[in-house]
N, C-alpha and C positions, 0 to 999 in steps of 0.2 A: 605448714603444708603449702607447697608451691602452687601458684595459680596456673590454670590451664592457659595455653596459648589463646590470644584474643579474648580471654576471659569468657570462654564459651562453656556451656554445660557439656555433658557427655554427647559426643557425636552420635553414638548409638541411640541415645534417648531422643535426640533431635530427629533422626531418621525415622524412628518409630512414630513419633508424634506427627511428622509431616505425612506419613503414609495413612495414618488414621484420619487426619484432617481432610486429606484428599479423597479417601475412600468413603469417609463418614461411616466407617464400619471397622471394628477391631478385628473381626475374623478375617475379613478380606485383606486388611493390612498385614495380618500375620501370615497369610498365604503368600502374599507378595514378597515378604521379607524372609520366608521359609523358616519361621519360628512359630511357637505356640501363641495362642491368644493371651494366655497368662503372662508370657514373657513381654509381649507388647504392652499390656496393661501396667506391668511393673515399671517398664521404661518410662511410660507417660507419667505415672505417679512420681517417679524419681525426678523427672523434669519439672513437674509442678512444685515439688518440695524445694528444688534448687532455686526456682524463680520466686517462690513464695506467692504463687498466684494460681487460681483455678483456671485451667485452659479449656476444659470441656465438661459438660454435664452429662452424666450417665443416666439413661432412663430405660425402662423395660422395652420400649419400642425403638431404641437406638440412642444416638448421641447428638448433642448440639454443642456448638462452640460458644464460648463466652467472648466478650469483646476483646479481651486480652488474647484469647486463643486464636481468634481471627487475625489479629495483628501479627502474632508469631507465625502462623501458618502462611500468611502472605509473604512475609520476609523470607521464610525458608524456601517457599516455592520459587521466588525470584532468584535467590542465591543458588539453589540447586540447578536452575535453568542455565545460569551463567557458567557454572562449573561444567555442566553437560556440554554446553556449546564449546567451551575451551578445549575439553577433552576430545570432542569430535573433530575440531580443527587440527589437533595434534595427530589424531588417527589418519586424517586425510592430507597431512602436510606434504606427502609425496605426490599428490595429485595436482595437476595443473588445471585448476578450475577457478571460475569467477562467478560470484553470486551477485545478481543485480536486482534491485527492488524497484517496482514501478506500479502505477495503477494500470487497470486493464486497458484503457483507451490508448495510452502511450505505448504499452507493451505490444498490443495487438496491431495497432494501426501505424505506429511509427517504427518501432524496433524490429519486429519480426520480418517485415518485407526487406529489411537491409541486412539481416543477420547472415544470410547465405554468403554474402561477399566476405564477411569476416571469417567464417568457417573455412572458406576456400584458401584463405591466406594463413590461417592459424589452426590447422587441424589437430594440434596437440593441446589446445585449450578448450575445456568444456565450460559452456556458459549455462549457469543454473538460474532459473527465473523464479522470482518471488513476487506474487501479486498482492497488493494491499490498497484498499480505497481510503485508508486513514491518512489524510493529507499531511498531518503534522507528525506522523510516526518517524521517530529518529532511527538512525542506522544501528541495528543490532550488531553484536560481535560477529555473527555469522554472515553479515552482508558486507560486500566490498564496495559496491557502487550503487547509486540510486539515480534513476531518471526522474526528475521532478519538473513540474510545470509551476512557475511562479516568478517572483521578482529577484531570485538569486540569493536571498537572505534566509538561511536556516541555521539556527544556533548549533554550534559544535560541528559544522560541516564546511568544507571547502566547496565552492561551486564554480563551474565553468559553463558559460553559455554555449549551448549546442546549436540551437536553431531558433530564429525569430519566427513569429507567427503573424498572419493576417487573418481576419475574420470575414466571412462572406455568407450569403444566404444560398442554400443548395437544396435541390429537390431532384426527384427522378424524372427522366424524360417523359414517362407516361403521365405523371402528375401534371407537368406543365402543359402537356397537350390537352388535358381535360380542364385545367385551371390556368389559362394564360395570365401572365403577369407582365404588364407593360411598363410599370413604374412603381414608385414608392407607395402610392395610394392603393393599388391593387395588392401589393405585398402586405400592407397592414391589414387588409380585409381577408387575406387567405388563411387557411388552416395552418397554424404555426406550432412547431414542436419545440418545446422549451426545456432546457436542462436547469434545474434549480435544486437548492438544498439549504439546510440551516446555516452552513458555513460557506455558501457559494459567493464568491466575489469576482467571478468572471463576467464577461459580457453576456447580457441577456437581451431579449427582444426590445425592451424599452429603450435601452441605450443605442442599439443598432438602428432602429427605426428613426430615432431622433437624428442620428448622424446622416441617415438617408433622406431626411426632409419630410418625414411622415410622423403622425401621431397614432398610437395604438388606442383608438377610441372604442372599438367594439371587440373586446378580447375574444379570440377564437383559438384558444391555446390548449394543447395537451401537454401536461407536465411530466417530466421524467427526472429521476435522480441519477441517471447513468447516461453519459455521452455516447457510449457504444450503442446502447439500446435506442436512443433518439436517432442516431444515424441509420440504424437498421430500419426504423420506422420510415425514415425518408427514402431509403432504398426501396422499401415496399410500397411507396406511393401514398403514404398516409398524410403527408404535409410537407412543409418547408422547415428545414432545420438551419441553425447557425453552425457553420463548419469552420474548423481551424485548418489553415492551409497545409500543415504538415500531414494531416490525415485525409483531407478530402481531395487534394490535387491529384493523387494517384487514381482516385475513383472518377474524377472528372476526365482524366486522360483516357480512361477505359470506357467512357460514355455511360457509366453507371449512375453518375450524378451530373447535374448541370448547374452552373452558376446562374442564379435567378436574375440578379441585377448587377450592374457594374460597380455597385458600392462595395468597397473593401476598407476595413478599418485595421490600422496597425495596432497590434495587441501590446499592451504595456507589460504583459508577462511573456515568458519564453520557456522553451525546454532547456533544462540544465542537467549536466551530469554532476553529481556530488559524491564526496567521500569524506571519511572521518578526519577531523583536524587533530585528533588525539592519538592516532596510531598510523604508522606508515602503510602505504599500499604494498601488497605483494607484487612481484615483478609481472605476473600474468594480468593482474588487475590494472597495472600501469599500461600494459600493452592495449588492453581493451578500452580503457579511458582515452588513450591517445587516438585510437582508431575512431571512437565516437566523435572526437573533435576534428577529425580529418575531413577534407573535402569529399573523399570517397564515400564516407558514411552519409553525406547529405545528398548524393546524386541519386 
């Protein structure tokens, strides 16, 4: 008897098991597959016999997965997602679109104010936005480009520096009218808005105040895990935030924020555009990447 391609069990059995594992219910899986519950159960038993392992435990109140079943279900889910993504790309191959991944802060405060200029030049290219706050997330097959903040080193990706950053203290005009800051000492004593997190390696108030010549002796800090929310709190007059030049200079120009002191620190990180090193960019993605790197995108 000849072996199946890739040494896989029946694809029908794999699909049935994946549906049951995802739904955690044989009846629901059968409705999804448009077959009877008995047919689904037979396919799952056939798969277990083929593998020589029990994948799920049947109980009167439902089913539970064994350790082997969880492993098989996870691998099937990942594989089916990749196939779905590839098929969707084929379906949309005649569309001129670019999918770009970024965190909310870079997307909202850096890219969106500039995007109108790109659209006016390239009305035939649709830019699709994907927001993710997972800093180490790699480029999925459905993502063409990524805007990342960091040192330019991401495994499996090419990176080109888009814009350097400087860091400054900013607050609303109303806040500074009520809480004058004449220098570093007053800054250290003021209500400070800090962005922090478990994997945070950006500038924080300790480093900024040390560079400004002050020491944070009496912490008066409100902590956030979102830069966008911390800036909103500063705009609302709730304290002083650290601002990155690419996002706060437009707000300073509109007098919505004010630079609190003259201290500015050159950031060791920068905004980069990245793309996969294992697959070529589509022509429209190359157009968008080159535009991001152009002087016009930085104006």
